[in-house]
MIFIZA-440759 format. One line per field, with one value per atom (N, C-alpha, C): x, y, z; residue in three letters; atom name. Coordinates in nm, 2 decimals. Example, Ala and Ser with C-alpha at 12.3 -4.5 7.8 and 13.67 -1.06 7.14 Angstrom:
xx <- (1.32|1.23|1.32|1.28|1.37|1.29)
yy <- (-0.57|-0.45|-0.33|-0.22|-0.11|0.00)
zz <- (0.78|0.78|0.78|0.71|0.71|0.79)
r <- (Ala|Ala|Ala|Ser|Ser|Ser)
a <- (N|CA|C|N|CA|C)
//
This chain:
xx <- (19.78|19.79|19.73|19.80|19.75|19.66|19.59|19.50|19.56|19.68|19.74|19.77|19.82|19.85|19.72|19.61|19.48|19.44|19.46|19.43|19.51|19.64|19.73|19.69|19.66|19.62|19.49|19.40|19.27|19.29|19.38|19.42|19.48|19.57|19.63|19.53|19.43|19.33|19.24|19.21|19.12|19.19|19.33|19.40|19.40|19.41|19.40|19.27|19.16|19.03|19.01|19.06|19.04|19.12|19.23|19.31|19.23|19.16|19.08|18.96|18.91|18.80|18.83|18.96|19.01|18.96|18.90|18.85|18.97|18.94|19.03|19.04|19.16|19.17|19.11|19.06|19.00|19.10|19.05|19.13|19.13|19.25|19.26|19.21|19.12|19.07|19.17|19.21|19.31|19.24|19.30|19.25|19.25|19.16|19.15|19.27|19.33|19.44|19.41|19.50|19.49|19.61|19.59|19.70|19.71|19.84|19.87|19.97|19.94|20.03|20.07|20.20|20.24|20.34|20.36|20.45|20.55|20.68|20.78|20.86|20.93|21.02|21.16|21.19|21.32|21.29|21.39|21.37|21.41|21.45|21.49|21.37|21.39|21.29|21.25|21.34|21.31|21.27|21.23|21.18|21.04|21.02|20.88|20.78|20.66|20.55|20.48|20.46|20.40|20.25|20.21|20.07|20.05|19.93|19.90|19.76|19.73|19.59|19.60|19.48|19.49|19.35|19.35|19.22|19.22|19.11|19.09|19.00|19.06|18.98|18.86|18.87|18.76|18.63|18.65|18.54|18.48|18.52|18.48|18.33|18.27|18.12|18.10|17.98|17.95|18.01|18.03|18.08|18.23|18.30|18.44|18.53|18.48|18.56|18.53|18.64|18.62|18.55|18.48|18.41|18.48|18.53|18.60|18.70|18.81|18.91|18.98|19.01|19.08|19.21|19.32|19.45|19.52|19.59|19.66|19.77|19.81|19.91|20.05|20.14|20.27|20.37|20.46|20.55|20.65|20.69|20.79|20.75|20.80|20.77|20.82|20.93|20.98|20.87|20.80|20.69|20.58|20.55|20.45|20.50|20.63|20.69|20.69|20.72|20.72|20.58|20.47|20.34|20.28|20.37|20.33|20.30|20.31|20.30|20.42|20.40|20.51|20.53|20.65|20.68|20.67|20.59|20.57|20.68|20.74|20.84|20.92|21.04|21.11|21.03|21.06|20.99|21.01|20.91|20.92|20.92|21.01|21.02|20.90|20.83|20.71|20.76|20.79|20.83|20.71|20.73|20.63|20.51|20.54|20.43|20.33|20.38|20.30|20.38|20.32|20.39|20.53|20.53|20.66|20.77|20.73|20.83|20.83|20.94|20.95|20.93|20.86|20.84|20.86|20.86|20.88|20.75|20.69|20.57|20.60|20.55|20.57|20.44|20.45|20.33|20.36|20.26|20.27|20.14|20.15|20.03|20.04|19.92|19.90|19.80)
yy <- (26.18|26.04|25.96|25.87|25.80|25.69|25.63|25.52|25.40|25.36|25.25|25.27|25.39|25.42|25.41|25.46|25.45|25.30|25.22|25.08|25.01|25.04|24.99|25.02|25.15|25.20|25.13|25.11|25.05|24.90|24.83|24.70|24.69|24.78|24.79|24.81|24.89|24.92|24.80|24.73|24.61|24.50|24.48|24.39|24.42|24.55|24.60|24.57|24.59|24.56|24.41|24.33|24.19|24.14|24.20|24.16|24.19|24.30|24.34|24.24|24.18|24.09|23.95|23.92|23.79|23.77|23.65|23.62|23.62|23.67|23.67|23.53|23.48|23.34|23.33|23.21|23.18|23.21|23.27|23.30|23.18|23.14|23.03|23.06|22.98|23.01|22.97|23.06|23.04|22.98|22.90|22.85|22.96|22.96|23.06|23.04|23.15|23.14|23.11|23.04|23.02|23.09|23.15|23.23|23.16|23.14|23.09|23.19|23.22|23.31|23.24|23.24|23.18|23.27|23.25|23.32|23.23|23.26|23.18|23.28|23.23|23.32|23.33|23.26|23.27|23.28|23.33|23.35|23.22|23.12|23.00|22.92|22.86|22.77|22.65|22.62|22.51|22.55|22.68|22.73|22.68|22.65|22.60|22.71|22.67|22.76|22.79|22.92|22.97|22.99|23.04|23.06|23.05|23.03|23.03|23.06|23.11|23.12|23.14|23.15|23.17|23.20|23.22|23.24|23.15|23.11|23.02|23.09|23.12|23.19|23.10|22.97|22.89|22.91|22.96|22.97|23.11|23.20|23.34|23.35|23.43|23.45|23.60|23.64|23.78|23.89|23.86|23.97|23.98|23.89|23.90|23.83|23.76|23.68|23.53|23.45|23.31|23.26|23.15|23.09|22.98|22.99|22.89|22.81|22.87|22.79|22.70|22.58|22.49|22.46|22.50|22.47|22.38|22.28|22.19|22.27|22.21|22.27|22.22|22.31|22.27|22.30|22.21|22.23|22.34|22.35|22.46|22.51|22.63|22.68|22.58|22.51|22.41|22.30|22.26|22.16|22.21|22.34|22.40|22.40|22.43|22.43|22.29|22.19|22.05|22.00|22.07|22.03|22.11|22.19|22.26|22.41|22.46|22.61|22.68|22.79|22.87|23.00|23.02|23.14|23.26|23.36|23.48|23.58|23.59|23.68|23.63|23.69|23.65|23.68|23.62|23.65|23.79|23.85|23.99|23.99|24.07|24.08|24.17|24.11|24.18|24.21|24.34|24.38|24.37|24.31|24.31|24.22|24.11|24.03|23.98|23.93|23.88|23.89|23.96|23.99|24.05|24.14|24.21|24.12|24.00|23.91|23.93|23.95|23.96|23.83|23.84|23.71|23.75|23.64|23.66|23.61|23.69|23.65|23.60|23.49|23.42|23.42|23.45|23.45|23.35|23.26|23.15|23.16|23.11|23.09|22.96|22.92|22.79|22.81)
zz <- (20.97|20.99|20.87|20.81|20.69|20.74|20.64|20.66|20.73|20.69|20.75|20.90|20.93|21.07|21.15|21.10|21.17|21.19|21.09|21.10|21.21|21.20|21.30|21.45|21.46|21.60|21.64|21.55|21.58|21.62|21.55|21.58|21.72|21.75|21.88|21.99|21.97|22.07|22.09|21.97|21.98|22.06|22.05|22.13|22.28|22.31|22.44|22.51|22.43|22.48|22.50|22.41|22.42|22.55|22.57|22.69|22.82|22.82|22.93|22.95|22.84|22.85|22.89|22.90|22.94|23.09|23.11|23.24|23.35|23.47|23.57|23.63|23.65|23.70|23.84|23.87|24.00|24.12|24.22|24.34|24.42|24.47|24.56|24.69|24.75|24.88|24.98|25.07|25.17|25.29|25.36|25.49|25.59|25.68|25.78|25.88|25.92|26.01|26.15|26.22|26.36|26.42|26.54|26.61|26.74|26.78|26.91|26.98|27.10|27.18|27.30|27.33|27.46|27.53|27.66|27.73|27.80|27.80|27.87|27.96|28.05|28.14|28.08|27.97|27.90|27.75|27.68|27.53|27.45|27.52|27.45|27.39|27.28|27.22|27.31|27.40|27.49|27.63|27.64|27.77|27.80|27.93|27.97|27.95|27.90|27.87|28.00|28.03|28.15|28.13|28.01|27.97|27.82|27.78|27.63|27.61|27.49|27.44|27.29|27.23|27.08|27.03|26.89|26.82|26.70|26.66|26.54|26.44|26.33|26.22|26.17|26.19|26.14|26.23|26.35|26.44|26.45|26.36|26.36|26.34|26.43|26.41|26.37|26.36|26.32|26.40|26.53|26.62|26.61|26.54|26.51|26.61|26.70|26.79|26.77|26.79|26.78|26.90|26.88|27.00|27.06|27.18|27.25|27.17|27.12|27.05|27.15|27.11|27.20|27.13|27.21|27.16|27.26|27.21|27.30|27.38|27.49|27.57|27.52|27.49|27.45|27.56|27.59|27.70|27.67|27.54|27.50|27.37|27.33|27.19|27.09|27.11|27.02|26.99|27.10|27.08|26.98|27.00|26.91|26.76|26.74|26.61|26.55|26.64|26.60|26.56|26.61|26.57|26.45|26.39|26.26|26.28|26.40|26.42|26.36|26.30|26.25|26.33|26.37|26.45|26.37|26.41|26.33|26.35|26.47|26.49|26.62|26.64|26.76|26.89|27.00|27.12|27.16|27.22|27.27|27.42|27.48|27.62|27.67|27.77|27.84|27.98|28.01|28.14|28.24|28.36|28.46|28.42|28.35|28.29|28.40|28.51|28.62|28.75|28.85|28.97|28.95|28.86|28.83|28.78|28.72|28.66|28.51|28.45|28.31|28.24|28.12|28.04|27.89|27.82|27.67|27.61|27.52|27.45|27.31|27.27|27.14|27.06|26.93|26.85|26.73|26.72|26.61|26.53|26.41|26.32|26.25|26.21|26.14|26.03)
r <- (Met|Met|Met|Asn|Asn|Asn|Leu|Leu|Leu|Gln|Gln|Gln|Ala|Ala|Ala|Val|Val|Val|Lys|Lys|Lys|Asp|Asp|Asp|Lys|Lys|Lys|Leu|Leu|Leu|Glu|Glu|Glu|Glu|Glu|Glu|Leu|Leu|Leu|Asn|Asn|Asn|Lys|Lys|Lys|Ala|Ala|Ala|Ile|Ile|Ile|Lys|Lys|Lys|Ala|Ala|Ala|Leu|Leu|Leu|Glu|Glu|Glu|Thr|Thr|Thr|Pro|Pro|Pro|Ile|Ile|Ile|Pro|Pro|Pro|Lys|Lys|Lys|Val|Val|Val|Ile|Ile|Ile|Lys|Lys|Lys|Met|Met|Met|Ala|Ala|Ala|Lys|Lys|Lys|Gln|Gln|Gln|Lys|Lys|Lys|Ile|Ile|Ile|Leu|Leu|Leu|Arg|Arg|Arg|Met|Met|Met|Ala|Ala|Ala|Thr|Thr|Thr|Leu|Leu|Leu|Asp|Asp|Asp|Gln|Gln|Gln|Ser|Ser|Ser|Leu|Leu|Leu|Arg|Arg|Arg|Ala|Ala|Ala|Ser|Ser|Ser|Val|Val|Val|Asp|Asp|Asp|Ser|Ser|Ser|Trp|Trp|Trp|Asp|Asp|Asp|Gly|Gly|Gly|Glu|Glu|Glu|Asp|Asp|Asp|Gly|Gly|Gly|Glu|Glu|Glu|Leu|Leu|Leu|Ile|Ile|Ile|Lys|Lys|Lys|Glu|Glu|Glu|Ile|Ile|Ile|Gly|Gly|Gly|Leu|Leu|Leu|Ser|Ser|Ser|Ser|Ser|Ser|Ser|Ser|Ser|Pro|Pro|Pro|Arg|Arg|Arg|Phe|Phe|Phe|Pro|Pro|Pro|Phe|Phe|Phe|Tyr|Tyr|Tyr|Gln|Gln|Gln|Thr|Thr|Thr|Pro|Pro|Pro|Met|Met|Met|His|His|His|Ala|Ala|Ala|Ile|Ile|Ile|Gly|Gly|Gly|Asp|Asp|Asp|Gly|Gly|Gly|Trp|Trp|Trp|Arg|Arg|Arg|Leu|Leu|Leu|Ile|Ile|Ile|Ala|Ala|Ala|Pro|Pro|Pro|Pro|Pro|Pro|Val|Val|Val|Leu|Leu|Leu|Ile|Ile|Ile|Lys|Lys|Lys|Gly|Gly|Gly|Tyr|Tyr|Tyr|Cys|Cys|Cys|Asn|Asn|Asn|Asn|Asn|Asn|Ile|Ile|Ile|Asp|Asp|Asp|Ala|Ala|Ala|Tyr|Tyr|Tyr|Glu|Glu|Glu|Trp|Trp|Trp|Trp|Trp|Trp|Phe|Phe|Phe|Glu|Glu|Glu|Lys|Lys|Lys)
a <- (N|CA|C|N|CA|C|N|CA|C|N|CA|C|N|CA|C|N|CA|C|N|CA|C|N|CA|C|N|CA|C|N|CA|C|N|CA|C|N|CA|C|N|CA|C|N|CA|C|N|CA|C|N|CA|C|N|CA|C|N|CA|C|N|CA|C|N|CA|C|N|CA|C|N|CA|C|N|CA|C|N|CA|C|N|CA|C|N|CA|C|N|CA|C|N|CA|C|N|CA|C|N|CA|C|N|CA|C|N|CA|C|N|CA|C|N|CA|C|N|CA|C|N|CA|C|N|CA|C|N|CA|C|N|CA|C|N|CA|C|N|CA|C|N|CA|C|N|CA|C|N|CA|C|N|CA|C|N|CA|C|N|CA|C|N|CA|C|N|CA|C|N|CA|C|N|CA|C|N|CA|C|N|CA|C|N|CA|C|N|CA|C|N|CA|C|N|CA|C|N|CA|C|N|CA|C|N|CA|C|N|CA|C|N|CA|C|N|CA|C|N|CA|C|N|CA|C|N|CA|C|N|CA|C|N|CA|C|N|CA|C|N|CA|C|N|CA|C|N|CA|C|N|CA|C|N|CA|C|N|CA|C|N|CA|C|N|CA|C|N|CA|C|N|CA|C|N|CA|C|N|CA|C|N|CA|C|N|CA|C|N|CA|C|N|CA|C|N|CA|C|N|CA|C|N|CA|C|N|CA|C|N|CA|C|N|CA|C|N|CA|C|N|CA|C|N|CA|C|N|CA|C|N|CA|C|N|CA|C|N|CA|C|N|CA|C|N|CA|C|N|CA|C|N|CA|C|N|CA|C|N|CA|C|N|CA|C|N|CA|C|N|CA|C|N|CA|C|N|CA|C|N|CA|C)
//
């Protein structure tokens, strides 16, 4: 290897080291997620809500559970979407949900 080739290789390595020393951009802090679960007796977005509950990531304590999240009652899944909740997945059929009645479980996030 001649002297010029060694100099070129050294310059290439110095550039690689300099690139590694470049500061990492600041990470954008994400808002803590809120989860809403509701059950309906039909899979329609306009079906009446039978039950609902949720978790609020803003209220997480050391034990890992949120403390008394308060979620408004929505008449239908469509009302929740209208209030800014995003549907995570299509509703899932739950066989024998209550008194052997089938229901659909909906999951939303905000």
